[in-house]
Steps between C-alpha positions, in 0.01 A plus 500: 500500500630844400611731778520882499851631428702813516697602196847613628716701261869482577691751279871438537809639330528229233160322508134588561299220658129450552411244769162374609480416874206339676367515850734211610801722392567263210610604145237372259629660178765737384640686203837666441652735236852637472561860522801665324754719683700749295840659565536794270815626675748356749329498834159578372214254517143551382188324374198584280183577705280389211690177456455431868129560477460283181694220646298525817174469292648190330595339831148567626341351195729191527415455866122532456476283190391186691311673783140623525516880520188488715709357783738797498454685834762776469849604390819560696826645375864447616760685302870577447574787714683839452448487115308815399345678203298801400180527289231747405214519744269569209507193270773306673768536232847411645734793503806297585636155513475310833836584663606174674602465854836387358557825321788720608434806277436722800834447680622852431172656626522285812842633567372857466223419751735336742686824582182692573436557878149352472648174372618421861145427601439251218572181685301606805197601277501222251692212668736477195825650391517718192539290190395497129304180579216695639244686291549857639806585294345314195181703527699822495686374198168412326343838553831668395493317173125552402418835335375732773498194725509677834239756406270231356543296809403795732188548276406137547553406134758228578469183694814339642505151659651165555383192310210417731357850445534457122323161507212621715461799270487272194260252664257778604537698172650798688240510777737408784838672558615334821791309665535325827712573808764240414567634164475863619763437763748414217469837322739673741229771519299331775532599867501174711405701807196673358415235235449746219679685226741733669519869402866532604598204276294623205679832529839336523442311179296768332189285440139642502274285712222545239664237274515232769229228563277491811626258763256241623505165697669208350177298552174647397287620205683737247276493200365247241575398156368718211551454130774241545538273196553175696264559804135591531405828652443526872761262642621659825864552572576420868874520556829669396832420659872492397625160401744455787243602758252267335750214514548561874123493553472181286771344714307558817723797590206687660628307809819632668837319447452385144775615254439452129724531201363550154739396231437660157671746270615659821433372847325630812528388863222619723371433855219666683621733770338553838517882469639786297874524502697710246851505646681226310649622164564149376130396463182690432195544714182474291128457529431130484133543422179653617224242568285683749813631668842614390786258547869559442795289392874502465624430145808488288513503121761340290517631145640210306439131589305328220615786267855413590446147367354631176807730465746215548306275274516758226867569570581131465266451203302242699152446356312528836527512874424128533805411301696759705391312812617157355840664439521643851428163653754318294788648698567434869606857599524845373891471492529838663287680238242753610248697297372824657194578302496882551376551147294801610674563838453309820166511695459400863684473727764705321294760304788595272386623168854577369642143506486286185509126446815303530629143456816443698730211588543379137785271425627295204284213628180697517225360277152614387368240756685680784365836398142352480549363850618846626189654352265264692699533813473888472122463558547313827780730619293813447202352675725401792644851520153641542370226735786550746472883485124460567582289809725781628227758440236297690742409780400134488580185309271419213355158458405326179481683164192457285576533140322551168574585139632320198855429614370316810419208281872448468560243775881545489475868545261471796719243666794738464292776649401280796860400562621856479243640735494188722124534509211284362361621172125471460405491125127553413372239260288787352712691263267798483528610867472872414179438316383279793570782752308757296209255466506454881450884544218500249341195669505683828327796337233273364459310837638164388756504784415704817852522642861366508404170674260423208782548254742302720253213493503470124689190378856585394754269339862579555844347457751539791875502416723437808855638503798266493752559777704819442841427335812705526500533123157655516615750763816588310309541177253740654784711643654511150170603352487791746860600398390487136208736573738746673749477208225586257389797719850639530 
């Protein structure tokens, strides 16, 4: 017998997914489409807003092809964060590409901001350090590169928003211009203490508030479909949330003490915090979500993990990452070779936008297989750097690490990660954890699940990877990795 389901859209950096999730928290159908990422200049990264929307439509159609649309109860959205675009309020025509979170085009502007007296309050107000990763500097760049951009923004003619805002706009045919608290907290224009756009920050970056979306709860009604080619009119949209936040929610991270790592193009570690603390410069404080109340989290963002594998595969003329993994596992050690994938600077815990990628330790005996291994190891090393810094920030030892994302299907990599951390790794058997978390928020708005306990009671299949005993070689290799990072920085 058919069950009602939620259509959860998960728009990532390289793929758009549409996932149907029922009341048991099970995936009953899904669709996926690739999304192109363009690099017009060194350090620049951007995408086409219209391509993203068209691929989203195709993914939705693919997902719904074997389902009864009458059973569709609502829509939720999780999205790649910090990527931002501008479009005309009248008609919805894009005025810019989507500037990716990976893009470093605003480094010079960030350096100009850094020397201003008001910049000293940035970490306290936003929970994050000044970096081109965040939308604030990108939005300034967008308005500066649109004819009369600032004046038009003041007049309310221009909309600026992250991918979630763009998708809700498209689904509602321009009726809803909203974001949620989790995404808003990533703009570097949001005051964590007042939970609203901050006048001081808007002045610092020169951005008119008139061009920014309304901030509403992560869970709740935000409009309904209208004139959408793949959906009937009147389907309500019940959730928006950043993908990393959604993954933590999907992993059960609404309870204290759960740390999740999402492995993707880049990677994010996040754990719900017991309060608001903005003192640590190595990790960010962010809004986790708003589901009847505001919750905060500690997070660190790594710029290149899965993207690092793609880069090395291209460099070695290897046809795909799966083949690169086979090469990596064919050698017993990295032979002293380390790859620091600072291809667009280093994110957390270093926050060093000037450093660039480096392969070091090469000898006459180094082979493509050794370089492939160094690429995979760089993912685990970067996660470890962040994990251990998060422990220091919290002042307590972290337990297991819950993981999700494509690279977690690589058993060798996950075992290496467990051995390095000396912690159990809990792999979700549902690949679409971000979509699941967003669906949980939508389901709570509908009334499917009344609280956290109801979500915790849902059946959940996981794989647990226990660490092998720490070896001296593992300790030595990690120390050498840290030395390689310092060498790349200086």
